[in-house]
DRENBAMAR-957452 format. One record per residue (C-alpha): residue number from 1; residue in one letter; y, x, z. Coordinates in Angstrom, 2 decimals. Example, Ala and Ser with C-alpha at 12.3 -4.5 7.8 and 13.67 -1.06 7.14 Angstrom:
% residues 2
   nr  rest        y        x        z
    1     A    -4.50    12.30     7.80
    2     S    -1.06    13.67     7.14
This chain:
% residues 521
   nr  rest        y        x        z
    1     M    23.72   -19.23   -39.96
    2     S    22.19   -19.17   -36.45
    3     S    21.76   -22.20   -34.23
    4     L    24.30   -20.80   -31.75
    5     T    26.89   -20.39   -34.51
    6     V    26.30   -23.98   -35.62
    7     V    26.78   -25.27   -32.06
    8     L    29.97   -23.26   -31.52
    9     L    31.40   -24.40   -34.87
   10     L    30.43   -28.01   -34.03
   11     V    32.20   -27.84   -30.68
   12     A    35.29   -26.36   -32.28
   13     L    35.30   -28.98   -35.05
   14     A    34.72   -31.92   -32.69
   15     T    37.38   -30.72   -30.26
   16     L    39.93   -30.21   -33.06
   17     V    39.27   -33.67   -34.59
   18     A    39.24   -35.41   -31.21
   19     T    42.55   -33.75   -30.25
   20     G    44.15   -34.82   -33.50
   21     A    42.90   -38.36   -33.03
   22     R    44.47   -38.56   -29.58
   23     H    47.71   -37.13   -30.90
   24     W    47.90   -39.74   -33.65
   25     S    46.63   -42.56   -31.36
   26     L    43.55   -43.14   -33.42
   27     P    40.06   -44.07   -32.04
   28     A    38.46   -40.67   -31.55
   29     P    34.82   -41.83   -32.02
   30     S    35.62   -43.44   -35.39
   31     V    37.56   -40.39   -36.64
   32     L    34.84   -38.01   -35.49
   33     V    32.13   -40.03   -37.29
   34     V    34.14   -40.10   -40.55
   35     A    34.79   -36.38   -40.28
   36     G    31.15   -35.72   -39.66
   37     V    30.02   -37.72   -42.72
   38     L    32.52   -36.00   -44.96
   39     I    31.62   -32.52   -43.79
   40     G    27.87   -33.29   -43.77
   41     A    28.06   -34.39   -47.42
   42     L    29.38   -30.95   -48.55
   43     P    26.64   -29.08   -50.45
   44     F    27.02   -25.84   -48.55
   45     V    26.75   -27.41   -45.05
   46     P    23.22   -26.91   -43.61
   47     A    21.22   -29.99   -42.60
   48     I    21.70   -31.01   -38.97
   49     H    18.62   -32.34   -37.15
   50     V    19.11   -32.79   -33.41
   51     P    15.94   -33.14   -31.29
   52     P    15.92   -36.52   -29.50
   53     Q    15.57   -34.93   -26.07
   54     V    18.88   -33.04   -26.60
   55     I    20.74   -36.33   -26.80
   56     S    18.67   -38.44   -24.41
   57     V    18.41   -35.78   -21.68
   58     G    21.26   -33.37   -22.31
   59     V    24.10   -35.62   -23.47
   60     L    23.58   -39.24   -22.46
   61     P    23.21   -38.99   -18.62
   62     P    26.73   -37.59   -17.90
   63     L    28.36   -39.90   -20.44
   64     L    26.55   -42.98   -19.06
   65     Y    27.39   -41.88   -15.52
   66     A    31.10   -41.44   -16.34
   67     S    31.20   -44.93   -17.88
   68     A    29.40   -46.48   -14.92
   69     E    31.73   -44.78   -12.43
   70     E    34.65   -46.69   -13.90
   71     I    33.04   -50.02   -12.81
   72     S    33.33   -51.16    -9.23
   73     F    31.03   -53.56    -7.39
   74     Q    33.95   -55.87    -6.64
   75     E    34.81   -56.30   -10.31
   76     L    31.18   -56.38   -11.40
   77     R    30.47   -59.38    -9.15
   78     R    33.07   -61.42   -11.00
   79     V    31.40   -61.05   -14.36
   80     W    27.69   -60.90   -13.55
   81     R    26.92   -64.33   -15.12
   82     P    28.22   -63.68   -18.69
   83     V    26.96   -60.06   -18.52
   84     T    23.46   -61.31   -17.65
   85     V    23.47   -63.80   -20.53
   86     L    24.60   -61.10   -22.96
   87     A    22.30   -58.38   -21.60
   88     F    19.19   -60.53   -21.95
   89     G    19.69   -63.42   -24.35
   90     L    21.86   -61.70   -26.96
   91     V    19.73   -58.55   -27.01
   92     L    16.55   -60.57   -27.65
   93     A    18.23   -62.70   -30.30
   94     S    19.70   -59.62   -31.98
   95     A    16.34   -57.82   -32.06
   96     A    14.66   -60.85   -33.66
   97     A    17.39   -61.41   -36.22
   98     V    17.61   -57.77   -37.31
   99     G    13.82   -57.57   -37.56
  100     M    13.67   -60.59   -39.85
  101     V    16.56   -59.38   -42.05
  102     A    15.18   -55.87   -42.36
  103     G    11.69   -57.16   -43.05
  104     A    13.00   -59.34   -45.87
  105     L    15.40   -56.90   -47.56
  106     T    13.78   -53.46   -47.05
  107     P    10.31   -52.00   -47.51
  108     L     9.82   -51.93   -43.73
  109     S     6.64   -53.49   -42.41
  110     G     6.80   -56.14   -39.69
  111     P     6.21   -53.71   -36.79
  112     M     8.72   -51.17   -38.11
  113     A    11.31   -53.85   -38.72
  114     F    10.83   -54.94   -35.12
  115     V    11.40   -51.29   -34.05
  116     L    14.70   -51.31   -35.96
  117     G    15.69   -54.56   -34.34
  118     A    14.97   -53.23   -30.87
  119     V    16.91   -50.03   -31.60
  120     L    20.08   -51.90   -32.71
  121     A    19.84   -54.83   -30.29
  122     S    22.27   -53.49   -27.70
  123     T    25.83   -52.27   -27.77
  124     D    26.52   -48.65   -26.85
  125     P    28.19   -47.87   -23.54
  126     V    29.45   -44.47   -24.66
  127     A    31.14   -45.83   -27.78
  128     V    32.48   -48.98   -26.05
  129     T    33.95   -46.94   -23.16
  130     A    35.48   -44.36   -25.45
  131     L    37.12   -47.06   -27.58
  132     G    38.11   -49.17   -24.59
  133     R    40.07   -46.43   -22.92
  134     R    42.74   -46.73   -25.59
  135     L    43.28   -50.47   -25.04
  136     A    45.17   -52.18   -22.27
  137     L    42.64   -54.89   -21.78
  138     P    42.75   -57.13   -18.70
  139     P    40.49   -55.72   -15.98
  140     R    38.03   -58.58   -16.18
  141     I    37.57   -58.19   -19.95
  142     Q    37.29   -54.42   -19.74
  143     V    34.67   -54.68   -17.04
  144     M    32.71   -57.30   -18.88
  145     V    32.55   -55.23   -22.09
  146     Q    31.56   -52.07   -20.27
  147     A    29.05   -53.71   -17.96
  148     E    27.34   -55.51   -20.83
  149     S    27.00   -52.29   -22.77
  150     L    25.60   -50.51   -19.74
  151     F    23.12   -53.09   -18.52
  152     N    21.74   -54.38   -21.83
  153     D    20.09   -50.97   -22.42
  154     A    17.22   -51.83   -20.08
  155     T    16.36   -54.90   -22.17
  156     S    16.56   -53.08   -25.47
  157     L    14.62   -50.11   -24.06
  158     V    11.70   -52.36   -23.13
  159     L    11.79   -54.00   -26.55
  160     F    11.87   -50.57   -28.18
  161     K     8.86   -49.26   -26.24
  162     V     6.90   -52.41   -26.98
  163     A     7.84   -52.24   -30.70
  164     V     6.99   -48.55   -31.02
  165     G     3.66   -49.09   -29.27
  166     T     2.88   -51.92   -31.69
  167     A     3.88   -49.88   -34.73
  168     V     1.89   -46.85   -33.67
  169     S    -1.29   -48.69   -32.66
  170     L    -1.00   -51.44   -35.34
  171     G    -1.61   -53.99   -32.56
  172     A     0.00   -57.25   -31.59
  173     V     2.92   -57.82   -29.21
  174     S     1.83   -58.97   -25.70
  175     V     4.52   -61.02   -23.89
  176     P     3.03   -60.56   -20.38
  177     R     2.77   -56.84   -20.96
  178     A     6.37   -56.74   -22.15
  179     A     7.54   -58.63   -19.06
  180     G     5.64   -56.25   -16.83
  181     Q     7.19   -53.27   -18.59
  182     F    10.67   -54.72   -18.10
  183     V    10.15   -55.19   -14.36
  184     L     8.89   -51.62   -14.09
  185     L    11.56   -50.03   -16.23
  186     A    14.62   -51.98   -15.08
  187     G    13.63   -52.60   -11.41
  188     G    12.17   -49.15   -10.92
  189     G    15.12   -47.50   -12.58
  190     A    17.59   -49.44   -10.43
  191     A    15.69   -48.46    -7.26
  192     V    15.60   -44.76    -8.24
  193     G    19.33   -44.81    -9.07
  194     A    20.21   -46.39    -5.74
  195     L    18.02   -43.79    -3.92
  196     V    19.59   -40.88    -5.79
  197     A    23.12   -42.22    -5.02
  198     W    22.21   -42.50    -1.30
  199     V    20.87   -38.96    -1.16
  200     V    23.88   -37.57    -2.99
  201     S    26.29   -39.43    -0.74
  202     Q    24.57   -37.98     2.35
  203     I    24.87   -34.47     0.94
  204     R    28.52   -34.91    -0.08
  205     R    29.48   -36.22     3.35
  206     R    28.38   -32.91     4.80
  207     T    29.96   -30.69     2.15
  208     E    33.50   -29.37     1.96
  209     D    33.01   -26.65    -0.63
  210     P    34.85   -27.61    -3.87
  211     V    32.50   -25.53    -6.08
  212     L    29.38   -27.07    -4.52
  213     E    30.84   -30.56    -4.76
  214     T    31.56   -30.01    -8.44
  215     V    28.03   -28.81    -9.03
  216     I    26.60   -31.83    -7.16
  217     A    28.74   -34.21    -9.29
  218     L    27.51   -32.59   -12.53
  219     V    23.85   -32.59   -11.46
  220     T    23.75   -36.16   -10.13
  221     P    23.36   -37.98   -13.52
  222     Y    20.67   -35.56   -14.63
  223     A    18.81   -35.97   -11.35
  224     A    18.89   -39.75   -11.62
  225     Y    17.66   -39.67   -15.23
  226     V    14.91   -37.08   -14.83
  227     V    13.51   -38.52   -11.59
  228     A    13.39   -42.01   -13.08
  229     E    11.74   -40.85   -16.31
  230     D     9.15   -38.79   -14.36
  231     L     8.27   -41.93   -12.44
  232     H     7.89   -43.84   -15.79
  233     T    10.91   -46.05   -15.14
  234     S    14.19   -46.38   -17.00
  235     G    16.32   -43.24   -16.77
  236     V    19.22   -45.07   -18.36
  237     T    19.20   -47.82   -15.75
  238     S    18.87   -45.23   -12.98
  239     V    21.95   -43.34   -14.19
  240     V    23.95   -46.57   -14.51
  241     V    23.11   -47.80   -11.04
  242     A    23.85   -44.40    -9.49
  243     G    27.12   -44.23   -11.36
  244     V    28.25   -47.69   -10.22
  245     I    27.40   -46.90    -6.58
  246     M    29.09   -43.51    -6.58
  247     G    32.11   -44.84    -8.41
  248     S    32.60   -47.50    -5.75
  249     T    32.08   -45.22    -2.74
  250     G    32.58   -41.63    -3.91
  251     H    36.30   -41.57    -3.11
  252     R    35.51   -41.92     0.55
  253     L    33.17   -38.92     0.70
  254     T    35.53   -36.01     0.05
  255     N    39.10   -34.89     0.48
  256     A    41.94   -34.92    -2.10
  257     A    41.52   -31.35    -3.29
  258     I    37.86   -31.79    -4.04
  259     R    38.38   -35.12    -5.77
  260     L    40.98   -33.55    -8.05
  261     Q    38.78   -30.62    -8.96
  262     V    35.71   -32.74    -9.61
  263     H    37.78   -35.16   -11.72
  264     A    39.26   -32.36   -13.84
  265     V    35.89   -30.67   -14.48
  266     Y    34.10   -33.96   -15.24
  267     Q    36.83   -35.11   -17.62
  268     T    36.49   -31.85   -19.50
  269     V    32.71   -32.17   -19.79
  270     V    32.94   -35.83   -20.87
  271     F    35.56   -35.00   -23.51
  272     L    33.41   -32.20   -25.01
  273     L    30.18   -34.17   -25.02
  274     E    31.77   -37.32   -26.48
  275     S    33.46   -35.25   -29.19
  276     V    30.30   -33.43   -30.16
  277     V    27.90   -36.36   -30.06
  278     F    29.99   -38.62   -32.32
  279     A    30.49   -35.73   -34.75
  280     V    26.67   -35.25   -34.79
  281     V    26.17   -38.92   -35.65
  282     G    28.25   -38.48   -38.81
  283     L    26.81   -35.08   -39.70
  284     E    23.21   -36.35   -39.54
  285     L    23.62   -39.24   -41.97
  286     P    23.81   -37.19   -45.23
  287     S    20.78   -35.08   -44.33
  288     L    18.78   -38.11   -43.36
  289     I    19.55   -39.76   -46.69
  290     R    18.16   -36.77   -48.55
  291     D    14.78   -37.27   -46.79
  292     L    14.28   -40.80   -48.18
  293     S    11.49   -41.57   -50.65
  294     G    11.80   -43.34   -53.99
  295     D    11.19   -46.85   -52.71
  296     E    13.90   -46.50   -50.09
  297     T    16.90   -45.96   -52.38
  298     F    18.41   -49.37   -51.65
  299     W    19.22   -48.41   -48.11
  300     P    23.00   -49.23   -48.44
  301     L    22.11   -52.93   -48.94
  302     G    19.99   -52.76   -45.78
  303     V    22.82   -51.14   -43.79
  304     L    25.30   -53.80   -44.87
  305     A    22.89   -56.69   -44.21
  306     V    21.86   -55.43   -40.78
  307     A    25.43   -54.65   -39.73
  308     A    26.58   -58.05   -40.85
  309     T    23.69   -59.60   -38.91
  310     V    24.53   -57.95   -35.61
  311     I    28.23   -58.68   -35.94
  312     T    27.84   -62.28   -37.04
  313     L    25.17   -63.12   -34.45
  314     R    27.36   -61.65   -31.71
  315     M    30.19   -63.97   -32.74
  316     L    27.88   -66.99   -32.96
  317     W    26.61   -66.19   -29.48
  318     I    29.81   -65.33   -27.65
  319     F    32.17   -68.04   -28.97
  320     P    30.01   -71.01   -27.74
  321     M    29.22   -69.21   -24.50
  322     S    32.88   -68.57   -23.81
  323     A    33.81   -72.16   -24.69
  324     A    31.19   -73.51   -22.29
  325     M    32.39   -71.21   -19.48
  326     Q    36.06   -72.15   -20.04
  327     R    35.24   -75.88   -19.99
  328     R    33.24   -75.47   -16.74
  329     R    36.10   -73.69   -15.09
  330     Q    38.52   -76.31   -16.45
  331     D    40.95   -73.63   -17.63
  332     G    42.65   -75.95   -20.10
  333     P    42.25   -75.77   -23.89
  334     V    39.53   -73.50   -25.14
  335     S    41.01   -70.16   -26.19
  336     W    39.66   -67.95   -29.01
  337     R    41.40   -64.80   -27.76
  338     V    38.85   -63.49   -25.25
  339     P    35.72   -64.25   -27.29
  340     A    37.32   -62.67   -30.36
  341     V    37.87   -59.39   -28.49
  342     L    34.46   -59.52   -26.89
  343     S    32.77   -60.19   -30.23
  344     W    34.52   -57.37   -31.99
  345     A    33.86   -54.86   -29.18
  346     G    30.10   -54.75   -29.86
  347     T    29.94   -51.36   -31.53
  348     R    26.68   -49.40   -31.78
  349     G    26.67   -45.67   -31.03
  350     V    24.76   -42.86   -29.39
  351     M    22.05   -44.85   -27.63
  352     P    20.50   -46.39   -30.81
  353     L    20.55   -42.98   -32.47
  354     A    18.73   -41.35   -29.53
  355     A    16.15   -44.13   -29.52
  356     A    15.53   -43.92   -33.29
  357     L    15.11   -40.15   -33.11
  358     S    12.38   -40.54   -30.50
  359     I    10.16   -42.66   -32.78
  360     P     6.78   -40.80   -33.16
  361     L     6.09   -38.98   -36.40
  362     V     2.47   -40.20   -36.72
  363     G     0.47   -43.26   -35.69
  364     D    -2.76   -43.47   -33.76
  365     N    -4.70   -43.06   -37.02
  366     G    -3.18   -39.61   -37.50
  367     L    -1.19   -40.64   -40.56
  368     P     2.64   -40.32   -40.82
  369     L     4.39   -43.42   -39.52
  370     P     5.51   -45.32   -42.66
  371     H     9.26   -45.52   -43.38
  372     R    10.33   -43.67   -40.21
  373     A    13.08   -41.91   -42.21
  374     L    14.35   -45.29   -43.44
  375     V    14.63   -46.58   -39.89
  376     L    16.67   -43.48   -39.01
  377     V    18.94   -43.96   -42.02
  378     L    19.50   -47.67   -41.34
  379     T    20.17   -46.99   -37.68
  380     T    22.63   -44.22   -38.34
  381     G    24.28   -46.16   -41.15
  382     V    24.84   -49.23   -38.93
  383     V    26.19   -46.96   -36.16
  384     V    28.61   -45.30   -38.56
  385     L    29.66   -48.60   -40.12
  386     T    30.34   -50.37   -36.79
  387     L    32.17   -47.35   -35.35
  388     V    34.38   -47.16   -38.40
  389     L    34.88   -50.87   -39.14
  390     Q    35.17   -52.15   -35.59
  391     G    36.57   -48.93   -34.14
  392     F    39.62   -48.77   -36.42
  393     T    40.27   -52.50   -36.23
  394     L    39.60   -53.22   -32.55
  395     A    43.14   -52.36   -31.47
  396     P    44.73   -54.70   -34.05
  397     V    42.39   -57.47   -32.97
  398     V    43.40   -56.91   -29.33
  399     R    47.10   -56.96   -30.27
  400     R    46.62   -60.07   -32.42
  401     S    44.83   -61.84   -29.60
  402     G    47.73   -61.25   -27.20
  403     I    45.48   -60.55   -24.20
  404     A    46.45   -56.84   -23.84
  405     L    48.40   -56.09   -20.68
  406     E    52.02   -55.22   -21.29
  407     P    53.18   -51.91   -19.92
  408     E    55.65   -53.85   -17.73
  409     Y    52.72   -55.64   -16.02
  410     T    51.07   -52.39   -15.00
  411     A    54.41   -50.93   -13.94
  412     R    55.20   -53.94   -11.70
  413     Q    51.75   -53.89   -10.12
  414     E    52.03   -50.20    -9.35
  415     A    55.63   -50.65    -8.06
  416     R    54.48   -53.39    -5.67
  417     A    51.61   -51.23    -4.47
  418     Q    53.87   -48.21    -4.07
  419     D    56.20   -50.28    -1.93
  420     R    53.33   -51.41     0.29
  421     L    52.06   -47.87     0.64
  422     A    55.47   -46.54     1.59
  423     R    55.82   -49.31     4.20
  424     A    52.39   -48.44     5.59
  425     G    53.43   -44.76     5.82
  426     L    56.75   -45.71     7.43
  427     D    55.05   -47.87    10.03
  428     R    52.74   -45.01    10.95
  429     L    55.67   -42.64    11.08
  430     E    57.53   -44.85    13.56
  431     E    54.40   -45.01    15.72
  432     L    54.23   -41.20    15.81
  433     A    57.96   -40.82    16.38
  434     A    57.76   -43.09    19.39
  435     L    55.13   -40.74    20.87
  436     D    57.35   -37.66    20.17
  437     A    54.49   -36.27    18.07
  438     A    56.86   -34.22    15.85
  439     P    60.38   -32.80    15.85
  440     E    63.04   -35.39    15.05
  441     V    64.32   -33.45    12.01
  442     V    60.84   -33.61    10.45
  443     V    60.52   -37.32    11.25
  444     E    63.90   -38.01     9.71
  445     Q    63.09   -36.04     6.54
  446     L    59.90   -38.00     6.10
  447     R    61.63   -41.26     6.86
  448     R    64.25   -40.60     4.17
  449     G    61.50   -39.73     1.70
  450     L    59.58   -42.93     2.36
  451     R    62.67   -45.09     2.17
  452     A    63.58   -43.45    -1.11
  453     R    60.14   -44.37    -2.49
  454     M    60.64   -47.95    -1.31
  455     D    64.09   -48.08    -3.01
  456     H    62.59   -46.69    -6.19
  457     A    59.85   -49.33    -6.15
  458     D    62.37   -52.09    -5.48
  459     A    64.46   -50.83    -8.42
  460     Q    61.43   -50.92   -10.71
  461     L    60.63   -54.44    -9.61
  462     A    64.27   -55.47   -10.06
  463     E    64.21   -54.11   -13.60
  464     G    60.83   -55.56   -14.52
  465     G    60.46   -27.63     4.35
  466     G    62.23   -27.18     7.21
  467     P    64.24   -24.21     8.34
  468     G    61.27   -22.66    10.08
  469     D    57.54   -22.26     9.77
  470     S    56.91   -24.56    12.70
  471     L    58.87   -27.32    11.03
  472     V    57.01   -26.79     7.77
  473     V    53.67   -27.05     9.57
  474     A    54.84   -30.14    11.42
  475     Y    56.03   -31.68     8.19
  476     R    52.69   -31.06     6.47
  477     E    50.64   -32.37     9.35
  478     L    52.77   -35.49     9.71
  479     R    52.89   -36.16     5.98
  480     Q    49.10   -35.85     5.80
  481     S    48.85   -38.44     8.54
  482     L    51.11   -40.75     6.55
  483     I    49.10   -40.20     3.39
  484     A    45.99   -41.23     5.30
  485     A    47.74   -44.43     6.28
  486     E    48.87   -45.08     2.73
  487     S    45.34   -44.43     1.41
  488     A    43.97   -46.97     3.91
  489     E    46.59   -49.54     2.83
  490     L    45.70   -48.81    -0.80
  491     L    42.07   -49.50    -0.12
  492     R    42.95   -52.72     1.74
  493     L    45.07   -53.94    -1.24
  494     Y    42.13   -53.29    -3.56
  495     E    39.60   -54.97    -1.32
  496     D    41.93   -57.99    -0.97
  497     R    42.07   -58.13    -4.78
  498     Q    45.85   -57.63    -4.88
  499     I    45.49   -54.71    -7.33
  500     N    42.78   -53.81    -9.85
  501     D    40.59   -50.72    -9.82
  502     G    42.62   -48.93   -12.46
  503     T    45.80   -49.20   -10.34
  504     R    43.88   -48.03    -7.23
  505     R    42.59   -44.98    -9.06
  506     R    46.01   -43.97   -10.39
  507     L    47.74   -44.35    -7.06
  508     Q    44.94   -42.61    -5.18
  509     R    45.19   -39.74    -7.60
  510     A    48.94   -39.47    -6.96
  511     L    48.31   -39.38    -3.18
  512     D    45.56   -36.78    -3.76
  513     L    47.93   -34.64    -5.75
  514     E    50.58   -34.78    -2.99
  515     E    48.04   -34.09    -0.27
  516     S    46.56   -31.18    -2.27
  517     G    50.08   -29.69    -2.56
  518     L    50.50   -29.99     1.20
  519     R    47.27   -28.02     1.73
  520     E    48.38   -25.11    -0.48
  521     D    49.92   -21.89     0.77
């Protein structure tokens, strides 16, 4: 079986499983991992070994970028304190705890146990985002979970590079050197990401070709990653920063038709990559197990112990931190709901697997790096276990906590925003009508439409072409002017924190669809 055939079959399998998971309202990453493990265990299935650069360069940048685009500066500023504590303190504590447990229960040497701890220290943004899309979490909680998983990668990446350097050279860990590497990786990556976002925004401001805009959107995460890595900084941090900046400003750079096309293409790419990469995680585990040596047969105990360590330590870290923050804000009695969801949302995924695959095969002495295969098995095993255990149970935990937003809440927020948008459009219409900027029949048609939207919004809140071408043209031009006014009002509502970013995106997409329809024909 050729490599191309394997890739095509993998894409078909992953797409089929992911589609079924969505149909049955199951967490797609967890279902894909289980399917991958079951299929990979079949005797006639060839061993799957994916080169690390395929995941780190080919798959991760667009997935990280898509996750980062969903976070806005405004919402990120509200959660920067807890995110900072989790992205630094919890990562360091997790790396140390996993290293000690693995060193005590497995044949791993101290340096290799430290490598494993660094690999599994951070949560995975791709897995967290994919699982979080299914849950109606409050905006603050959703942003906190996603931001933590995005920004803790810089810390774990530094730890990983220090750990690998120590394991390869058989040297000692240097704290000053590690601190310098962190500043270079994280700070340099953030600077490169900001620069790439600025360059891309300047190009997109001057571009009105939908095809070119789509190509630029697809190339942006790869450019941010490759440039940062070539400058020996963090490509992951660069992609994340570029994604956050473009997600907060990109909607102002293009028109509705281009935004709709870029969104459709990018959603397709993200769906395919997510489906394939989680299936690969499951497929690789059986083949990695076959490569283990005789003294590594007790790997299941190591997987259970390490997984229990990262889950337990996360709980022990988040519950006291949340209690301290609630008491400082004087929010009343300390609640267990938010820390329970935050604790259980710490799944591991693609990022640890990519890091583990990049571990060198030999040390500086020319000999094979001891127990490299065991590190890969333990990493993949913990990834699979957390995706299955936490992935399938995260939704019940959210429901049990009672913090999920009810559908009525989102409907009321959107209805209020729709009412404000219609009023903004109506105010602009009356201004244009006073200037005799359009035929009265067109003005009256638009006026009735806007008032109907207001009545519909009021009802939701209460419950919980013209005859000639000239009139058609006038209607389109006038309606486009009103849509511009509604878009400006929508942005003002968001900036005044009267609606969250999810509501803004949904309503802006509805306006974009209407404006795109006006531009057709």
